[in-house]
C-alpha positions in Angstrom: -7.0 0.1 -17.5 -7.8 2.6 -20.2 -9.9 5.7 -19.6 -12.1 8.0 -21.7 -13.1 11.3 -20.0 -16.4 13.0 -20.7 -16.6 16.5 -22.1 -18.0 17.6 -18.7 -14.5 17.2 -17.3 -11.7 19.6 -17.7 -9.6 18.5 -20.7 -6.4 19.0 -18.8 -7.3 16.2 -16.4 -6.7 13.7 -19.2 -3.4 15.4 -20.1 -2.2 15.2 -16.5 -3.3 11.6 -16.2 -1.3 10.7 -19.3 1.7 12.5 -17.8 1.4 10.2 -14.8 1.5 7.1 -17.1 -2.2 6.4 -17.6 -3.8 5.6 -20.9 -6.3 8.4 -20.8 -8.1 10.2 -23.6 -10.8 12.8 -23.5 -13.8 13.8 -25.5 -12.0 17.0 -26.2 -8.9 15.3 -27.6 -11.0 12.9 -29.7 -13.1 15.7 -31.1 -16.3 14.1 -29.7 -17.7 17.0 -27.8 -21.5 17.4 -28.5 -22.1 13.7 -29.1 -24.9 12.0 -27.2 -24.2 10.2 -24.0 -25.1 6.9 -25.6 -22.6 7.6 -28.5 -19.9 8.6 -26.0 -20.3 5.4 -24.0 -20.4 3.4 -27.2 -17.1 5.0 -28.3 -15.5 4.2 -25.0 -16.7 0.6 -25.2 -15.4 0.2 -28.8 -12.0 1.5 -27.6 -11.9 -0.6 -24.4 -12.0 2.4 -22.2 -13.7 3.0 -18.9 -15.9 6.0 -19.2 -15.2 8.8 -16.6 -18.0 11.4 -16.1 -19.9 13.5 -13.6 -23.2 12.6 -15.1 -24.5 9.9 -12.8 -28.2 9.8 -13.8 -27.6 9.4 -17.6 -24.8 6.9 -17.3 -26.5 4.8 -14.6 -29.5 4.5 -17.0 -27.3 3.7 -20.0 -25.4 1.1 -18.0 -28.6 -0.6 -17.0 -29.9 -0.5 -20.5 -26.7 -2.0 -21.9 -26.7 -4.7 -19.3 -30.3 -5.6 -20.0 -29.6 -5.7 -23.8 -26.4 -7.8 -23.3 -24.3 -5.1 -24.9 -20.6 -4.7 -24.0 -19.6 -2.3 -21.3 -16.2 -1.5 -19.7 -17.3 0.3 -16.6 -18.1 3.9 -15.6 -16.2 6.0 -13.1 -18.1 8.9 -11.5 -16.3 12.1 -10.5 -17.9 13.6 -7.4 -18.3 17.3 -6.7 -15.5 17.0 -4.2 -13.2 16.8 -7.2 -13.8 20.2 -8.8 -13.4 20.8 -12.5 -11.2 23.9 -11.8 -8.6 21.6 -10.2 -8.0 19.0 -12.9 -4.9 17.8 -11.1 -7.1 16.4 -8.4 -9.1 14.4 -10.9 -5.9 13.1 -12.5 -4.5 12.2 -9.1 -7.7 10.3 -8.2 -7.6 8.4 -11.5 -4.0 7.4 -10.8 -4.9 6.2 -7.3 -7.9 4.3 -8.7 -5.8 2.7 -11.4 -3.2 1.5 -8.8 -6.0 0.2 -6.6 -7.6 -1.7 -9.4 -4.8 -3.3 -11.5 -7.3 -5.8 -13.0 -9.7 -3.1 -14.2 -13.4 -3.0 -13.6 -16.0 -5.7 -14.2 -18.4 -5.0 -17.0 -21.4 -2.8 -16.0 -19.7 -1.6 -12.8 -20.2 2.0 -11.7 -17.7 3.3 -9.2 -16.6 6.6 -7.8 -13.3 8.4 -7.7 -12.2 9.4 -4.2 -10.8 12.8 -3.5 -7.5 13.0 -1.7 -7.6 12.8 2.1 -7.2 15.9 4.1 
């Protein structure tokens, strides 16, 4: 699976995920900070990337809108507060675990959550 991390996530999380072998890009590395949520999601879709964000309300709404309109969607992964931004390695590790647990990717319009490490 390919990932696109929202600007509300620490840019180093994508770098660490890449170092672990994931195909991860970020809004920061793509020079897309400041784009609207709809534009960010469209960019992820166009590049076949699951969108990773903390912004549940907006991306839940956008996912429902895209589904109703029959527009493409590659999935959204939510980063919970238990994976803090000041610890990007935890976000990257959660992405790696998620990727291993879902080798076939996500169905279109699915919203799921990253899980923090146990303990």
